[in-house]
Legacy VTK file of the C-alpha trace (Angstrom):
# vtk DataFile Version 3.0
C-alpha trace
ASCII
DATASET POLYDATA
POINTS 175 float
101.093 6.005 -179.629
102.096 8.468 -182.406
98.318 8.571 -183.577
97.186 9.630 -179.977
100.034 12.223 -179.813
99.179 13.510 -183.117
95.252 13.948 -182.260
96.176 15.411 -178.907
98.422 17.972 -180.794
95.803 18.449 -183.386
93.134 19.239 -180.964
95.257 21.767 -178.966
96.166 23.605 -182.539
92.275 23.801 -183.402
91.578 24.997 -180.283
94.141 27.742 -180.402
92.573 28.643 -183.880
89.129 28.576 -182.407
90.076 30.685 -179.462
91.699 33.370 -181.663
88.782 34.230 -184.348
90.832 37.223 -185.397
93.446 34.984 -186.755
90.626 33.465 -189.025
89.351 36.870 -189.693
92.603 38.676 -190.586
93.376 35.651 -193.284
89.951 35.554 -194.630
89.801 39.513 -195.084
93.592 39.360 -196.586
92.439 36.982 -199.343
89.217 38.787 -199.924
90.967 42.104 -200.319
93.829 40.676 -202.502
91.555 38.882 -204.558
89.139 41.956 -205.295
92.206 44.329 -205.859
93.874 41.844 -208.272
90.562 41.384 -209.905
89.899 45.225 -210.071
93.562 45.985 -211.571
93.641 43.437 -214.116
89.981 43.485 -214.798
88.933 41.991 -218.386
92.185 41.534 -219.484
92.166 40.159 -223.087
93.738 37.376 -224.945
96.046 39.177 -227.196
99.933 39.166 -227.251
99.928 42.786 -225.539
97.778 41.604 -222.696
99.833 38.360 -221.953
102.214 40.479 -219.875
99.311 41.722 -217.819
97.883 38.126 -217.102
101.329 37.140 -216.247
101.412 39.821 -213.744
98.366 38.809 -212.333
99.511 35.403 -211.731
102.625 36.782 -210.128
100.698 38.724 -207.902
98.455 35.957 -206.767
101.497 33.587 -206.147
103.252 36.031 -204.246
100.261 36.596 -202.097
99.974 32.930 -201.305
103.745 32.692 -200.580
104.123 35.811 -198.290
100.990 35.020 -196.650
101.470 31.431 -195.566
105.262 31.809 -194.690
104.905 34.864 -192.505
101.885 33.319 -190.901
103.699 30.215 -189.920
106.853 31.874 -188.943
105.018 33.946 -186.365
102.572 31.191 -185.062
105.024 28.436 -184.684
107.785 30.569 -183.070
105.465 31.405 -180.363
104.690 28.094 -179.492
108.114 26.646 -179.802
109.101 27.179 -176.156
105.915 25.130 -175.006
106.619 22.442 -177.719
110.457 22.193 -176.606
109.522 21.811 -173.037
106.634 19.116 -173.616
109.083 17.226 -175.959
111.681 17.404 -173.219
109.207 15.982 -170.671
108.530 12.955 -173.155
104.698 13.982 -173.849
105.319 13.683 -177.767
107.892 13.704 -180.546
108.023 16.233 -183.162
106.614 14.361 -186.083
102.888 14.275 -184.430
103.391 17.878 -183.473
104.201 18.836 -186.871
101.669 16.570 -188.824
98.997 18.166 -186.321
100.108 21.758 -187.553
99.853 20.858 -190.933
96.402 19.083 -190.630
95.038 22.225 -188.786
96.170 24.308 -191.377
94.286 22.285 -194.023
91.330 24.486 -194.409
93.091 27.474 -194.577
95.851 26.116 -197.199
92.655 24.493 -199.476
89.763 27.046 -199.005
91.579 30.289 -198.871
93.450 30.145 -202.148
89.950 28.715 -203.767
88.031 31.642 -202.190
90.698 34.075 -203.698
90.632 32.482 -207.064
86.734 32.352 -207.362
86.914 36.276 -206.531
89.714 37.203 -209.170
89.864 34.446 -211.776
86.960 35.516 -213.768
87.241 39.125 -213.226
90.849 38.896 -214.677
89.582 37.134 -217.654
91.597 33.897 -217.477
90.343 31.159 -219.579
86.680 30.371 -219.051
86.437 26.602 -218.654
86.235 24.589 -215.413
89.559 22.692 -216.143
91.561 25.730 -216.547
89.864 27.183 -213.124
90.655 24.067 -211.213
94.135 23.579 -212.672
94.756 27.342 -211.182
93.135 26.652 -208.112
95.402 23.115 -207.708
98.483 25.413 -208.461
97.571 28.192 -205.853
96.926 25.280 -203.299
100.486 23.891 -203.972
102.019 27.040 -203.627
100.211 27.507 -200.177
101.269 24.007 -199.099
104.794 24.618 -200.005
104.792 28.208 -198.476
103.262 26.699 -195.127
106.080 24.179 -195.232
108.948 26.833 -195.745
107.402 28.821 -193.011
107.348 25.871 -190.525
110.823 25.303 -191.327
112.155 28.524 -190.838
110.353 29.047 -187.496
111.445 25.733 -186.280
115.203 26.563 -187.351
115.135 30.036 -186.001
113.313 29.317 -182.616
112.610 32.996 -182.237
109.754 35.214 -183.819
112.254 38.100 -184.403
114.818 35.802 -186.248
112.364 33.925 -188.168
110.571 37.149 -189.329
113.905 38.284 -190.292
114.856 35.122 -192.140
111.341 34.857 -193.731
111.533 38.267 -195.269
114.418 37.429 -197.588
113.016 33.980 -198.270
109.746 35.487 -199.673
111.440 37.573 -202.262
LINES 1 176
175 0 1 2 3 4 5 6 7 8 9 10 11 12 13 14 15 16 17 18 19 20 21 22 23 24 25 26 27 28 29 30 31 32 33 34 35 36 37 38 39 40 41 42 43 44 45 46 47 48 49 50 51 52 53 54 55 56 57 58 59 60 61 62 63 64 65 66 67 68 69 70 71 72 73 74 75 76 77 78 79 80 81 82 83 84 85 86 87 88 89 90 91 92 93 94 95 96 97 98 99 100 101 102 103 104 105 106 107 108 109 110 111 112 113 114 115 116 117 118 119 120 121 122 123 124 125 126 127 128 129 130 131 132 133 134 135 136 137 138 139 140 141 142 143 144 145 146 147 148 149 150 151 152 153 154 155 156 157 158 159 160 161 162 163 164 165 166 167 168 169 170 171 172 173 174
């Protein structure tokens, strides 16, 4: 059944993530460093008209980091798994929808928690509005960008079929 196929693929994706802790550590370190750098560069930006461009620049840096990070990670990881997926699909082990859903479900913690972590670090350092509503709206927007970038990365890697081609196509897509 499709649910069982999705569960089996999710289990494999989850085990791949657990067996490769450097994958998790690098993504975590990337968010920590970018959050700290953005927070330090735009530290305590004021609310006057002159500083509005600085806050816009900070938002641009944050959105760009979520976009680049998620697209490039997906193009590299899925492209490496594609030969196995194609072989298993041709052998009738599962269809493509359960595989894709399991990949997205396995990425949920990264898609949700990493933007939250980065925003916790830099949001108040930069001096954005100091309300819970504004903070969680910003986090929700960054999570949405991460979801979209993950989808674009999965699309590019499935379309390209090769890590080198996917990376070459993903670089201009991130601009």
